[in-house]
N, C-alpha and C positions, 0 to 999 in steps of 0.2 A: 542180588550181584550191582546192583547198581549203586548200593550207600558204597561195595568194597572197591569198586572201580572208584568214586569220589573220593575214599580214602586215599587210596593209594596215590591217587595224583596229588592230593595234598602233602601227605609224606614225600614226595619227591620235590614239589616245589619246598618245602618246607627245609628238607635237606641243604636243595640246592642254593637255599638262602642262606641258612647257619654255615655252610663252605666258605660262601662270597665273604661273610660277616668276618668268619674265622680268618681268610686269605688277607682282608684288610690289616684286623687286628696285629695280625705278624709281620706285617708292613710297618705299621704304625710304629710297632715295639723297636723297630730298626731307625727311627729317628732319632738324631741327637746334633748338636750345636746349631748350623744353619738349619740343618732338614728339619728340625722342631715345626719350621714355617710350612712346612707340605703338608699339605690337607688333603687326604685321601675324601673322594665323594661317595656316598653312600650306596648310588647307582650311577652307574657312565650318563655323561653328557654328550650330547650330539658336539661334533667341531664343525668347523665352517665348512662350506662347501664354494667359498669363493676360489678365483683364481688368485694367484700372486706369480709375481718375475721370477724367473730362473736367474740365475748368475749368467753373468756375461751377456744379456739380451738374447739367452738362446731360447725365448719363450716363455710359455706360463706355464703353470703347474698346479696340481690342487693335494690340498693332503690328503687325498681318496687313493693317490700313487703309491702310498708308505702302508696302505692296509697289509697285513701279516705280519706285521713286526712290532713291538714296544718302539713308539717315538718320542723322546725327549726333546719336546718344541719349545724352542726359546725366542720370544718377543726382545728386541733389543735395537740401539740405534748408535749410528758413531757418536753421538754429542754426551751419552749417557756414562758417567765415569765408574758406577759401579758394572754397567755392562763391560768396560774395561779390565774390570777385576776379574769377574768370572770367567770370562771369553777363555782363557788359558785353560781353566778348569774343565770347560765345558769339552775343548779340545782332547783335552787327555784322556776324559772317558770316552769319546768315540775310539781314541789310540786303544783301549784296551777292551770295550764292549762292541763295539762295531761292527756288526755281520748282518746275517740273511733274518735275524729276530730282534733287531736292535740298533737304531739310528741316531742321532742328535742330529736336530734339523734346526740351524739358525734362521729368521725371519727379520728382516730388519724392516722395521715398520716406520710409516712416515717419510718424512722427508730427508731419504739418506743418496746422496748421489754414488753411482757405480764405481767413480774413481776414490771417492773420501771412503765407501768398505773395502776397495782394494789395498788403501793405504791403512786403515785400519788393522785388517787381518796381517798386511806386512807387519806393523809396527810390534803388533801383539807376536809374530811367527806363527800364526795360524794358517795350515795348509789343507787341514784333512775336514772342513765343516764348509757347507755350502753358502754361498754369497746371496740367498735369494730376497727377495723386496715383496715389502707389502704396502707400497708406495702409499695407495689410495685408503691407508688402513681400514681394509673393509672386513680382513681375515680378523683382523686386532678388536674391530667393532664389535663383528659376531660373536665373539670369544668374550666379552666384556672386558678386555684388558683397559684399564684406565692409568697405570703407570708403567715404569720401566725400570728396569728388567722385570717379564714376567715368564717361569715357565711352567710348562703345562706336561703331563704325561698321558699319550695315547695309547691306547690297548691296540692287540693287532685288528681289531673291527673298526678301528679308525675313532673311536670315541674318547672325550676326555674320561680320565677317572682320578686325576692328583693335579693340584695345581699350588706353585710357591709364589709367591708377589714379593719379590724384591730378591739382590745378590745372594748368591749361597756359593759356598765351593763344593764345587759337583765331581770332585775328585774326592772328597773327603772317604774317609771308612764307612760311615754312616751313608754316604748317596753310592759310594760300590756297592754295599750290602744290597742296598734297595732295588738295585737293577741287576745284581746277580740272581736276587730273589725272584724277581718280576721273569727275568729271563729262564730261571728256572721251573716256574710254576707256583712258586711259593707254597 
């Protein structure tokens, strides 16, 4: 009887592991163009528990507050030319997919003045993304962000499941297919 229970547990674990690998393989198959750089992790990684400044000095927040939904977390800076190029595509992605199950979260890391961030968003016509700040780069450090832009995808449990280093068109057919697959449970 004990052997039967052990085999049952082993099979259940194996099936879950195979399902997770199959889901990752299905998502990886959707990567094209810029999104070829999006790397899915074999197992989820913990995200930072550090605090960041909310937009307009409204206090502090943490990534834990976004649990329960997929989050596309973009690390950027006002001085970053590639960030300027991809920000409108992040905004378009939020417009199409933003809801209770998905959100684009932008986090200006390093020295970015609130006025500079407002100016950056105004110049880009961005009105639907948060202007949060990681001034002391605590979250960037915790999550090993070494350059900008870097975008990570967090699962509803708040864990990092994928990362893209560098600029990408986040409103490309490939990006939209990946987000749609995540939201629908791939």
